[in-house]
C-alpha positions as CSV (number, residue, x, y, z in Angstrom):
1,M,10.5,-16.5,-15.8
2,Q,9.7,-14.6,-12.6
3,Y,12.9,-12.9,-12.7
4,I,12.1,-11.4,-16.0
5,F,8.9,-10.0,-14.6
6,L,10.7,-8.8,-11.5
7,T,13.2,-6.9,-13.7
8,L,10.4,-5.5,-15.7
9,F,8.8,-4.3,-12.5
10,F,12.0,-2.5,-11.5
11,V,12.3,-0.9,-14.9
12,A,8.7,0.4,-14.7
13,V,9.3,1.7,-11.2
14,I,12.5,3.5,-12.3
15,I,10.9,5.1,-15.4
16,H,7.9,6.0,-13.4
17,L,10.1,7.6,-10.6
18,Y,11.9,9.6,-13.3
19,G,8.5,10.9,-14.6
20,S,7.5,11.8,-11.1
21,H,10.7,13.6,-10.3
22,K,10.4,15.5,-13.6
23,Q,6.7,16.0,-12.9
24,N,5.9,14.6,-16.3
25,R,2.2,13.4,-16.1
26,K,2.6,11.5,-19.5
27,I,5.4,9.3,-18.3
28,R,3.6,8.7,-15.1
29,N,0.4,7.6,-16.7
30,Y,2.2,5.5,-19.2
31,T,4.1,3.6,-16.6
32,K,2.0,3.4,-13.5
33,G,-0.3,0.6,-14.6
34,F,2.7,-1.7,-15.5
35,I,4.1,-1.5,-11.9
36,L,1.6,-3.8,-10.2
37,F,1.0,-5.7,-13.5
38,F,4.5,-7.0,-13.5
39,L,4.6,-7.5,-9.9
40,I,1.5,-9.6,-10.0
41,L,3.1,-11.7,-12.8
42,F,6.3,-12.0,-10.7
43,Y,4.2,-13.3,-7.8
44,I,2.3,-15.8,-9.9
45,F,5.4,-17.2,-11.7
46,S,7.3,-17.5,-8.4
47,F,5.6,-20.8,-7.5
48,E,6.1,-24.1,-9.4
49,N,2.8,-25.4,-8.1
50,I,-0.2,-23.2,-8.7
51,K,-1.8,-24.5,-5.4
52,E,1.0,-22.5,-3.5
53,I,-0.3,-19.2,-4.8
54,S,-2.3,-17.5,-2.1
55,P,-5.6,-16.4,-3.5
56,V,-5.8,-13.7,-0.7
57,I,-2.5,-12.1,-1.7
58,L,-3.2,-12.3,-5.5
59,S,-6.7,-10.7,-4.9
60,A,-5.1,-8.1,-2.8
61,L,-2.5,-7.1,-5.5
62,I,-5.2,-7.1,-8.2
63,C,-7.3,-4.8,-6.0
64,C,-4.3,-2.4,-5.7
65,W,-3.8,-2.5,-9.4
66,I,-7.3,-1.7,-10.1
67,G,-7.2,1.0,-7.6
68,D,-4.1,2.5,-9.3
69,L,-5.9,2.4,-12.6
70,F,-9.0,4.4,-11.2
71,L,-6.6,7.0,-9.5
72,M,-5.0,7.6,-12.7
73,I,-8.4,9.1,-14.0
74,K,-9.2,12.7,-12.7
75,G,-12.5,13.0,-10.8
76,L,-14.0,12.6,-7.4
77,K,-15.9,9.5,-8.3
78,T,-12.9,7.7,-9.7
79,L,-11.0,8.8,-6.6
80,I,-13.5,7.2,-4.2
81,I,-13.7,4.0,-6.4
82,G,-9.9,3.7,-6.4
83,G,-9.8,4.3,-2.7
84,A,-12.4,1.5,-2.3
85,F,-10.4,-1.1,-4.2
86,F,-7.5,-0.1,-2.0
87,I,-9.6,-0.6,1.1
88,I,-10.5,-4.1,-0.1
89,G,-7.0,-4.8,-0.7
90,H,-6.0,-3.8,2.8
91,I,-8.7,-6.0,4.2
92,L,-7.3,-8.9,2.2
93,F,-3.8,-8.3,3.5
94,I,-5.2,-8.1,7.0
95,K,-6.8,-11.6,6.4
96,Y,-3.6,-13.0,5.3
97,F,-1.7,-11.7,8.4
98,A,-4.5,-12.8,10.7
99,D,-4.3,-16.5,9.4
100,S,-0.5,-16.5,10.2
101,I,-0.6,-14.9,13.7
102,N,0.1,-16.9,16.7
103,V,-2.7,-16.0,18.9
104,N,-1.0,-17.3,22.1
105,K,1.9,-14.7,21.7
106,V,-0.2,-11.6,21.1
107,H,1.0,-8.7,23.3
108,P,-2.2,-6.6,24.2
109,F,-0.1,-3.7,25.8
110,L,2.0,-3.4,22.7
111,S,-1.1,-3.3,20.5
112,A,-2.7,-0.6,22.6
113,I,0.4,1.6,22.3
114,F,0.4,1.0,18.5
115,I,-3.2,1.7,18.1
116,L,-2.9,4.9,20.2
117,T,0.0,6.2,18.2
118,Y,-1.6,5.7,15.0
119,I,-4.8,7.3,16.1
120,I,-2.7,10.4,17.0
121,I,-1.0,10.4,13.7
122,I,-4.4,9.9,11.8
123,A,-6.1,12.6,13.9
124,L,-3.2,15.1,13.0
125,E,-3.4,14.2,9.3
126,I,-7.2,14.7,9.2
127,K,-6.7,18.1,11.1
128,F,-4.3,19.5,8.5
129,L,-6.2,18.2,5.6
130,Q,-9.7,19.0,6.5
131,P,-9.6,22.5,5.1
132,H,-8.5,21.3,1.7
133,L,-10.9,18.3,1.4
134,H,-14.2,17.7,-0.2
135,K,-16.9,17.0,2.4
136,K,-17.8,13.7,0.6
137,L,-14.2,12.6,1.0
138,M,-13.8,12.9,4.7
139,P,-15.7,9.6,5.6
140,V,-13.7,7.7,2.9
141,L,-10.5,9.3,4.2
142,I,-11.3,8.0,7.8
143,I,-12.3,4.6,6.7
144,Y,-9.3,4.2,4.4
145,L,-6.8,5.4,7.2
146,G,-8.5,3.2,9.8
147,T,-8.2,0.1,7.4
148,N,-4.5,0.9,6.8
149,M,-4.0,1.4,10.4
150,T,-5.5,-2.1,11.1
151,M,-3.5,-3.7,8.5
152,N,-0.3,-2.2,10.0
153,L,-1.6,-3.5,13.5
154,F,-2.0,-7.0,12.1
155,A,1.4,-6.8,10.3
156,L,3.1,-5.8,13.6
157,T,1.3,-8.6,15.5
158,L,2.5,-11.1,12.9
159,L,6.0,-9.9,13.3
160,T,5.9,-10.1,17.0
161,T,4.2,-13.4,17.2
162,N,5.8,-15.2,14.3
163,L,9.2,-13.6,13.7
164,S,10.7,-14.5,10.3
165,I,12.2,-12.9,7.3
166,A,8.9,-12.9,5.6
167,S,7.1,-11.2,8.5
168,V,9.8,-8.6,8.7
169,L,9.4,-7.7,5.0
170,M,5.7,-7.6,5.2
171,Y,5.7,-5.4,8.3
172,I,8.1,-2.9,6.4
173,G,5.7,-3.2,3.5
174,A,2.8,-2.3,5.6
175,V,4.4,0.7,7.2
176,S,5.6,1.9,3.7
177,F,2.1,1.7,2.5
178,F,0.8,3.8,5.4
179,V,3.7,6.4,4.8
180,S,2.9,6.3,1.1
181,D,-0.8,7.1,1.6
182,S,-0.1,9.8,4.2
183,I,2.2,11.7,1.6
184,L,-0.3,11.1,-1.1
185,F,-3.1,12.9,0.6
186,F,-0.8,15.9,1.1
187,V,0.1,15.8,-2.6
188,R,-3.4,15.6,-3.8
189,F,-5.1,17.9,-1.3
190,N,-2.4,20.3,0.1
191,K,-0.7,21.5,-2.9
192,K,1.0,24.3,-1.0
193,S,3.0,21.8,0.9
194,S,6.7,22.2,-0.5
195,I,7.8,19.0,1.2
196,F,5.1,16.9,-0.3
197,G,4.8,18.7,-3.6
198,K,5.7,15.9,-5.9
199,H,4.6,12.3,-6.5
200,F,8.1,11.0,-6.3
201,W,8.2,10.1,-2.6
202,V,4.7,8.8,-2.9
203,M,5.8,6.3,-5.5
204,V,9.0,5.5,-3.8
205,T,7.3,4.4,-0.7
206,Y,4.3,2.7,-2.6
207,S,6.6,0.7,-4.8
208,A,8.7,-0.4,-1.7
209,A,5.4,-1.3,0.1
210,V,3.9,-3.6,-2.8
211,F,7.3,-5.1,-3.4
212,M,8.0,-6.0,0.3
213,L,4.5,-7.3,0.8
214,T,4.7,-9.5,-2.3
215,L,8.3,-10.8,-1.6
216,G,7.3,-11.6,2.0
217,S,4.5,-13.7,0.8
218,V,6.7,-15.4,-1.7
219,I,9.5,-16.5,0.8
220,K,7.0,-17.3,3.5
């Protein structure tokens, strides 16, 4: 049964990417809500025993799905609400990573380099986006990127302290999430950018992110 939902997930992604490439808002709106919906069902039906389902991962995916639904609606309030759901989703992923980290193998120096690198990236993003942002969005943007950075840090720490196929997939998923969000901000707020002028690359990286995170938690 899980493979049926996985197939439907990929079908929804492909149709959505086609709509994104053609800049067809109607196709994008019709398909976006189904991407996480089918992925959530894939996750649930991947386990024979319901007790094996992680309530943390399931809740994180549901939060991302709700966030998607709000982001489909135009308006500042729905944008902030959608972002808030994604922040909660990131926090839940952080908790999942934290529970699996081998604390005795943590590398403080590597973590410090990682944090510094991401702070520089985030600072540059904010600098370029600030002229195009509504004042109310700036605190939300900083909190969101900070939470996303923390999720990436915990995913990296999990990878370096508990190396496995699952941790590799989840780290790729976390990085893809950060890349997707970074592109999204330029698509939404800096429409003059020719490189990030479409939602196509946002959804390519986003779909990869949620799929890798989900698959990593399934094969744990």
